[in-house]
Structures are given as C-alpha cells and as structure tokens.
N, C-alpha and C positions, 0 to 999 in steps of 0.2 A: 848250541850245536843244532837245536831243532828251529830255530829261528834261521839260520844261516839255510839251514836245508828248504826251509819255507818260502824264503825269498828266492833261491834258486830255482825251485818249483815254479813260481810265479812267473819269472822271467821266461822261464821255458816254454811257458802257456800264453807266450805272445805271437801269434800267428796269422796267417792265410795264405791262399794259393788260390790262381784263375788267369785264364785269358779271354780276350775276346768280344764277341759281341753282345751289346746289351744297351739297355734304354738309358735314358739322363738318370745321374746320381741321384740327384734331389731337383723336382722340376719348379716352376714358378706356380703351378697347381697346388703344392703341400703347402700345409699349415703353418709351415714355420717361415715368419718373416724375414725377409732380409735385412742387413743393414742397413741399406738405401731406404728402406719402407719404412723403417724405425724412424731413421732422421729426417726423413720428408714424408709424412702420413698423408699430406694432401698434394702429393706430386701425382702429375698426367699418370691415369692409371693405364695409358696404352704404351707407354715406356716403362721397363723393366730391364734389369738384370740381376743376375744371380752367378756368382762363384761358388764350384763345390769343390773339395778334395776329395779322395779316394784313398785311403791309407790302409796297407795291409801289410803286416808281418809275421812271420814263422818260424818255427824251430821245427826240421823235418829231419826225419831218420828213415833212410833208403836203403833196401834190401833186395839184395838179387839172389835169386834159389835159397832164400831163408837167410843169406849172410849178410850182415851189416857192409854197404859199400859206403855211406857216407854220412855223417850227422853235423848238421851245420844250420844257424841263421839265417833268414834270409829276407829281404824287402821283396816280397813278391810283386806288389803291385803300388805305384805311386802315380794318379792319375790328375790332371786339373782342367776343370771344364767351366766354360761361361756361356751363358745362353739368357734368353730373354726376347723381348721384342722391341720395334720403334714405331709400330703404328698397329692398328688393329688388323691390317691384312699382312705386314711382315713380320719375321722372326728370325733368330738367328741360333745357331749352335755350334759352338767350338770347343774341343777337347785334345788335350796332347798326354800320350802314354810317357811315361819317363823309364821305362823299362825296356824300351824297343831300341832299333839301331836310328840314328837320325840321319843318315845320309839320305840327301834327297834322290829320288828315283827320277828315272831320265824320262818317263812316260807322263806321269802328272805332276811333275816338278814342284814337288812338295815332300817334307821331309817325312818319313813313313812312320815318326813317332805321332804324327798327327791323324786322330782318327775321325774326328767330325770337324769340317770347316763348310759350312751351309747355311744357305737362306732359302726359307720357308716363304712361299708367298699364297696366301688363301685368298682365291680367285673369286671364291663363292662357297657357301654352306655346304657343297656338294663335291668341292673339287680345291684340292692344295698342291702347288706344284713346288717340287724341292731340287736345287741347284747347287751342286757343290760336292764335296767329299762325303760320302754318307754311308750306313749300312747298306749291306745285300740284303733285298727282300728274300727270304730264304724261309719255307716254313719249319715246324718243330717249335718246341719250346726249350730245351735247351740251348739252342741257338740264341734265342730271343730274348730271354728272360736276363736281368741285370746280372753282369758277372760276378758280382755280390754273393749271390746265392750258388754257385757252383764252384766245387772244389776240384775236381777232375772232369775235363770234357774229354766226350767219346775221339778218338782218332778221325772221323768224318769231319765234325767240326773244328777240330783243334788243328785241322792242316788246310783250312779255308782262309784266304787271304779276306778277310768281311767287311773292309772299308775301301771303296773304290769310288773315283770321281765320276760325275755323270748327273744325269735328270732323270726325275722319277715323278709321277703323278698320283695321288691318293684321293680314290673316289667313293665318298661314303653313299653306299647304295641305300642305307637303311640305320636306324639308331644301333643297330646289333649287327650290321655287315658292312666290309671294306672291301674295296679290290685297289689292288696297287700296281702299277705298270713301271716298270723301270729299264733305263738301257744305261750301263756304265763301263768303262775299262775292265778289261777280264783279268787284268794284273798292274802292278804298279810301275813296274821295271822292265827291262829286256827280257829276252828270252834265257841269257844265262844267270837273271835275277830269280828266275820261276823256276826253272829246271836244272837240277844239280848237275847234271852231265849233259846239259844244252840239248839243242835239238838233233835227234838222229840224222844220220847221212841221209842227204835224199830226201828230207823234208824241208820246206822252205817256210819261213815265217809268215805270219797272217799281216795282210795289209790291213784290216779292219779287224783288229782284236777287241770285240766288243762281247759283252755279255748283257742278254735279256732274261727278265725275270717278271713273271706275272705270279701275284700273290693274294690270295682270299682269304680273308679272315672273318669267322662269324661264331657269335654267342648265341646261346641256347640253354634252354630249361633256368630262364629267370637268371641267365648269364652265368651258370655254374659249369655249363659245357663249354669249352671254346674250342675251336677246330681252326688249324694255321696250316693251310695247305698252299706249293708253291710248284711252279716249273719253272727250269731255266734252260735256254739254249745259248751257247756261244762257239765262237772259231778260236782253237788254240793256236792252230798253223793251217798251211794251206791246205785241204782235204783232212784235217784233222780238228772234229768238232766235238765239243762238250754237251750235254744232255744229263739233266737231274730231275728227280723228284722227291720233294721233301714232304711230310707231313706230320703234324703235329696233334694229337687228342688228348686234351687236358679237361680233368674235372678239378673244381677248386670250388669249395665251400666251407663256413666254417673253418674248423681247423685242419681240414684235410685238402692239399694238394697232391696230385696225383696226374702221372701224365704218360703216354707211349708213344715216342718219335718213331718212325720211318723213313728211312734215308735211303735212296739209289742213285748213284752217276755210272753214266757211261762216257768214258773219255778217249778220244783218238790219241791223246799225250798224257802221260802220269800226271795229272796237276797235282796231286797230294804227296807223291813221292813213296808212299808206302810200298808199292809193289818194286819199284825201280832199288830200293834199299836193301832189299835182299840180296843182291850182289853183294858176294864177300872178296877177302884178299885174292880167293884162287882166279877172280876174272881179271885178266890184266888190262883191258880197254872197258869200264863200265859205260851204259849207254843208259839213256831213259828209255822207258820201257812205253809202247805202244798199245793203243786198244786194250784198255784195261778198265775194269768195274768194280765198283764198292757197292756193298749193302752194310746199314746197320739199324739195329735195333735197339732203342734205349727204353728202360721202364724205370719210374720213380715213383715213391710214396713216401711224401710227408706228412706229419702228424705234430702239431702244435699242443704238446701235452698240459702246456699251461701258458699263461701270458709270457713270462719269461723264458721259456723253454721249448726247444723244438728238436725233434730228431727225424731222421729219413734214412731209408736204404734206396742203392739206386744198382743199377746194373746195365751193360751194355754188350751186345754180340755183335761182332763186325768180321764181315767177309771179304777177300779182294784176290783178283785173279784175271786172266786175261781171256779175252773173248774170241782174239784171232791173233794166230801165230804171228810173230815178228822179231827178227834177228836172235838174239838169245832166249827169247821168252816163246815157249811154245802155249798153245792155248790149255787152259784148265786154272785148275785152283792153287794159289799160292799160299795163301796167308789165314788165318782164322787168329782173332784176338777177341778177349772178353775182361771186363772188369766188373767188380763187384765194390760197393763202398757201403760204409756204415759211418753214421756222423751224427754227433750230440753238439747243439748249439747252445749257448745262453746269452740271452739279452739281459745287461744288469737295467738298463732304463727301457722301460716302455716307450713305445712310438719313438723309438732311435733307431739307427741303423748300425749302431756300437752290438757288435756280438764277439763272442770267443766262442772255439769250438774246439773239437778233437774230431779226428778225421781218421778212418784208416780205408786203405786202398789195396786190393789185391788186383793184379793184372797179368795174365796170361796170354801168353803167343804162341802161337805152333804153326810151324811151316812144314808142308807137304812135301813129297818127295820131288816136286818141281822146285820147290823153293830150295831145298836144302841141296838140289844140283848144282845150284848156283853160289854154294858156300855159304849160306845165309846161317844163322843163328838166330835161336829164339828162348833166350833166357825169361822165366817167370820174374816177375818183380813184385815189390811191395812196398807200402809209404806208411809210416805212422807220422801226423803232424798236429800240432797244436797250436791254435793261432787266434789271433786278434784284427778283425776287420772295422772300419770306421768310415763312414762317408759325412765329411765335415761340412757343414754350410758356413761358407766362409763370410758372404755377404748375401 
C-alpha cells in the first residue's frame, strides 16, 4: 500500500506551466555538443545546426475563493526549435509551439504556433540585422527570460502577442551595452482576431498596423546589474495609437537573482482585453473598450540555496483603467489585480535544464464600482502545481 501511494505521489509531481516570450532553449554556445558535432568533429565550424525539445507536464489543482474548481494533469508546454548558422555572417532560428492554435493568420501568412522563423545577418561586429518572425523588443526581465523559469506571468506580459513578423537591427554600443531598433506588425491577424468584440462603431481599421520598438540593454557593476528598458509606439486603428514604456532592473550575482519590472501602456483600443472583459451578462451588446491604460509592477527574489535547489518568491501588482470616456466606459479606474507566488525547484542533474518544482499561486482581483456597474465579477483564485520541465538537446 505504501509503495502504491509513493508511486502515485511521484506521478503527481511531474509538472510545469508557462507561456511566452523567451530566449533559445539551448544555444550553439552551450557546452553540450550536438549529435552532428559528435559525428563530424572536423566539419566546417561555420556550419552548425541544433535541435531542442522543450517538454513540460504538470499536475494542477485550481481553486476559486478557496474551493476546488478542477484538478487535472496537463501538458503545459511542448516546443521544438532548430537554430544554427550557415556562414560567419548568417544564422537562423525556427521554433514551433504545439500548445497554440495552428490556423494561419491572414496578416503574416504563417501558423500562429510558429514563434520564431528568422534569419540574422551579422553585417559587422557592431550591427546585426534580423528579418522574419521574432520576439518583440520589450523591456523587463519577466518578459525576456526563458519561459522555463516562469511559472505564472503578469497579466501585462500574458496578454501581449509577443512574436511578430518584421525587421530589427541590433547595435552593439560597447561590450556591456546594446541598442535595438525594431519595426514589426502590431498583430498577426485581422481586427476580429485581435479584439474580442471587434472594432467599436465609427472606428476605422489602421492602414499601416505597425509597431515600432526601441530597446536599450546595459550591464553594470561587473555585469551584476542589468537594465532592460524599452519604449514602443504603434497604430491600432485610425486615430487609435499605442504607447508603452517597459523597464527591467535586475541584480544577478552568485546564488541571487532579483528583479523589479515596471510596465505601462496607453492604448487607443484595448489590445490586452482586460478592461473590455469586465462587461458581464447584463451588457446586451459588449464592445471593445477604447482609451485604456495599464500599469504593472513585478518583484522577484530567487536564491540558489544549493547547486541542486532553488527557491523564489514573486509578486505582481497591476491596475487597469480608462483615461477618456467612451461608450459604456466612463473615465476612471476599473480593475486592480495582484498575485503572490512561492516556488521550490529541484535540479536532479547539475548543469541541466531538468527540474522538478512545487509552486503555489494566489491571484486576487478587485473591480471598482465602475467595473461592477458593467456586471463584471472578480473572484480570487489559487493554484497548487507540482511539475517537471526539461529542455532536451535532440542533436
């Protein structure tokens, strides 16, 4: 009987969860040799190929107001990527997620499950040009870091379509500072794909729905302090623009990783949908909110207590409101949310991305009188998950 319980507990502990925007799972610079390198040790050093598989499975129990909603096993993330180079100047990166919709969007003409499909051209030691579907250059640490390290994203980052087709240039200002300039589509599909209630009456679609980003990254104090700042501008529709400022302040040295992210956006149309979703059943004809603004503050502290063990605590505070009255939405504050997280991670093998974790999440949502007047509800939710994540170097 005890053996049976132990086996059930072990199975329950295979888990993981996350979405989003992140770096390569395993890069050609990592010390693990690929299968091609092992078979052909004297091959052309400028020609490389690497395939990685990221696998995550979880057992999750969700609560609402302290009552169990659901308990189930999930395959939270399965990703396959291929990256490498075919000369000293040119490299490529392709990655597909098998947890996303696969219908091709009409704007970029590629499946929405494709995250990366790009080519890099290193034109000089100071400048690299990137063309294709790529990650948006947004500031902050939670957005940038490999998603294998994130259990729960802030609402701000979780509602950004973070991979878009376009072009970008990376300028190496020095060994410790870089500047990125980027112009991409601000969405992958049409307005009906982006806004749950479509364009509001009287608002015409944008003829050039482009998003421009400028991103500065710097390392200081012997690279222990990292700053990742960015500003964005784009047109969501005729006369409806998007502005954002995102900043990441990171300290990483020895066993400690700590960061404070500050994120703000001012949107002519509600691209994140969090204000629009406060409309309840009492609203007969829901519409997309206009003239909204979002603010997010994220704090995290990681401590590697042992080469095989890591613990962290994390919290996020977020607000959403309307800065100019429109239709059903009066000017004012509509929504406040926060989350608190605690996690223990175990790494069975050193220098490996294999990890087992136990994670607790508390998420509180509060609607103001303006939000409740539209029929919205705001239950507090909790989640307990145990899981396994592994980034596997296939070759």
